[in-house]
C-alpha positions in Angstrom: 3.6 10.6 -16.3 4.5 10.9 -12.5 0.9 12.7 -12.1 -1.3 10.4 -14.0 0.2 7.5 -12.4 -0.5 9.5 -8.6 -3.3 10.3 -9.6 -4.5 6.5 -10.4 -2.7 5.4 -7.1 -4.9 8.0 -4.9 -8.1 7.1 -6.9 -7.6 3.9 -6.3 -6.7 4.2 -2.7 -10.5 6.5 -2.2 -12.4 3.8 -3.8 -10.7 0.8 -1.8 -10.7 -0.3 1.2 -7.9 -2.4 0.7 -9.4 -5.7 1.9 -8.6 -4.4 5.4 -12.2 -5.8 6.9 -12.0 -9.3 5.6 -8.8 -9.4 7.2 -9.5 -8.5 10.4 -13.2 -9.6 10.3 -11.2 -13.4 10.0 -9.8 -12.4 13.8 -10.8 -12.8 16.8 -12.4 -9.5 19.3 -12.3 -7.6 16.1 -15.3 -9.5 14.0 -17.6 -6.7 15.8 -15.4 -3.5 14.6 -14.3 -4.6 11.4 -18.0 -5.4 10.5 -19.5 -2.0 11.5 -16.8 -0.1 9.3 -17.9 -2.7 6.7 -21.9 -1.1 7.0 -20.7 2.5 6.9 -21.3 2.6 10.6 -18.1 4.4 11.7 -18.7 5.9 14.7 -19.6 2.5 16.4 -15.8 1.4 14.4 -14.3 4.0 16.0 -15.6 3.1 19.4 -14.6 -0.5 18.6 -11.2 -0.4 17.1 -9.9 2.3 19.1 -9.8 0.2 22.3 -7.8 -2.7 20.5 -5.6 -0.1 18.2 -4.5 1.0 21.3 -3.6 -2.4 23.1 -1.2 -3.5 20.2 -3.6 -4.2 16.9 -2.2 -4.0 13.8 -5.6 -4.7 11.7 -7.4 -2.2 14.3 -5.0 0.3 13.5 -4.9 -0.2 9.9 -8.8 0.6 9.9 -8.7 3.6 11.8 -5.7 5.2 9.7 -8.5 4.2 7.0 -11.1 6.3 8.3 -8.9 8.8 9.9 -7.5 9.1 6.0 -10.7 9.3 4.2 -12.1 11.4 7.0 -15.0 8.7 7.4 -16.7 9.6 9.8 -14.4 12.3 11.7 -12.7 15.1 10.1 -10.0 13.9 7.2 -6.8 14.3 9.8 -3.5 12.4 7.5 -1.7 13.3 10.3 -3.4 10.9 12.5 -4.4 8.5 9.7 -0.3 8.3 9.0 0.5 7.8 13.2 -1.6 4.7 13.0 -0.6 3.6 9.5 3.4 3.6 10.5 2.2 1.3 14.1 1.1 -1.1 12.0 3.6 -1.0 9.8 5.6 -1.2 12.3 4.6 -4.5 13.1 4.6 -5.8 9.6 0.8 -5.0 8.2 1.0 -4.8 4.4 -1.7 -2.7 3.9 -0.7 -0.3 6.3 2.6 -0.4 4.9 1.1 0.5 1.1 -0.9 2.8 2.3 2.8 4.8 4.2 4.4 4.4 1.2 1.8 6.8 -0.6 1.7 9.4 2.7 5.5 9.4 2.7 5.3 9.7 -1.9 2.8 12.7 -1.7 3.6 14.4 1.6 -0.2 13.4 3.0 0.6 13.9 6.8 4.2 13.6 6.4 6.9 15.1 4.8 7.4 14.4 1.4 10.3 12.0 1.3 10.5 9.6 -1.4 13.3 7.5 0.1 11.1 6.8 2.8 8.0 6.0 0.4 10.5 3.3 -1.2 11.3 1.0 2.2 7.6 1.5 3.3 6.4 0.3 -1.0 9.3 -2.3 -1.0 8.5 -3.8 2.4 4.6 -4.3 1.4 5.6 -4.8 -2.1 7.6 -8.0 -0.8 4.3 -9.9 1.0 2.5 -9.5 -1.8 0.3 -6.2 -1.9 -0.4 -4.7 -5.3 -0.8 -0.7 -3.9 2.7 -0.9 -2.8 4.3 -2.7 -6.2 2.3 0.0 -8.5 3.9 2.2 -6.0 7.3 0.8 -6.2 7.4 0.5 -9.8 6.9 4.1 -10.2 9.6 4.6 -7.8 11.9 2.8 -10.2 10.4 4.3 -13.0 11.1 7.7 -12.0 14.1 7.2 -9.9 12.1 9.0 -6.9 15.0 8.2 -4.7 16.8 5.9 -6.4 18.4 5.2 -9.4 15.5 4.6 -12.3 15.7 1.3 -13.2 13.2 0.3 -15.8 13.5 -3.0 -15.5 13.1 -3.9 -11.8 9.9 -1.3 -12.9 8.5 -3.5 -15.2 9.3 -6.2 -13.0 7.3 -4.4 -9.9 4.3 -3.9 -12.4 4.4 -6.7 -14.0 3.4 -8.2 -10.2 1.2 -6.0 -9.3 -0.8 -7.2 -12.5 -1.1 -10.3 -11.5 -1.3 -10.6 -8.2 -4.4 -7.5 -7.8 -8.0 -7.2 -8.8 -9.4 -5.2 -11.6 -9.1 -1.9 -10.0 -5.2 -2.1 -9.7 -4.8 -4.3 -12.6 -6.2 -2.4 -15.2 -2.9 0.4 -13.8 -0.5 -1.7 -13.5 -0.8 -2.9 -17.1 -0.9 0.4 -18.5 2.0 1.2 -16.7 3.9 -1.6 -17.5 3.2 -1.7 -21.3 4.6 2.2 -21.5 8.1 1.7 -18.9 8.3 -1.1 -22.1 7.9 1.1 -24.5 11.4 2.2 -23.3 13.4 -0.9 -23.1 15.4 -3.0 -25.2 13.9 -6.6 -25.6 16.9 -8.2 -23.3 15.5 -6.0 -20.8 12.2 -6.7 -20.5 13.5 -10.1 -21.3 15.0 -9.8 -17.7 12.3 -8.1 -16.2 9.8 -10.6 -16.9 12.2 -13.6 -15.9 13.0 -11.7 -12.6 9.0 -11.6 -11.9 8.5 -15.5 -13.0 10.9 -15.5 -9.6 10.4 -13.5 -7.0 8.4 -15.2 -5.0 6.5 -13.2 -1.3 7.7 -12.7 1.6 6.2 -13.9 5.3 5.1 -10.4 7.1 8.7 -8.9 9.2 8.2 -9.3 12.6 8.6 -5.7 14.9 12.4 -6.3 15.7 13.4 -6.1 12.0 11.0 -2.8 11.2 12.8 1.1 11.9 
């Protein structure tokens, strides 16, 4: 079942841009590059966004990570994607954190490391990133780098379903229902309570990041 869940995560990453262009477009100095990216003019996006990324823009870094992850106008390069995602993640960008978690989970561009994947998934999930919530649910469901915990898995799947678009919603619901079949009524009630009480955090400051 782990393979099925990961396949679903990969498919979603390849089908969606995680709304990065919309975020970038709302910030001064990034609109032109973000617009080029949204219009699939990847050469222009790379030309416009790389200087911004190199001078510290986490939104530009995240878009560059996606360009290299998917090979959009450039040769696909997981190592380069991971490098830009990490730079953005270290500045608190939740989308970059989620993608960096996935790359550590799958061993794409970095050595496979479930503990590192869980760390980045959690940081992003705490900000409300739905992909990271599904990934963190998987970490707990399978006990990857952490003790297996169905209550936590159910909580994060449930939160992803509640905070995501239809692309993530259906996967999260299926995974939540799957783990629920292995839980007692008391465990499900506890997971639902934790989900109800959960509140997102604000973006992490760079000083608090590893």
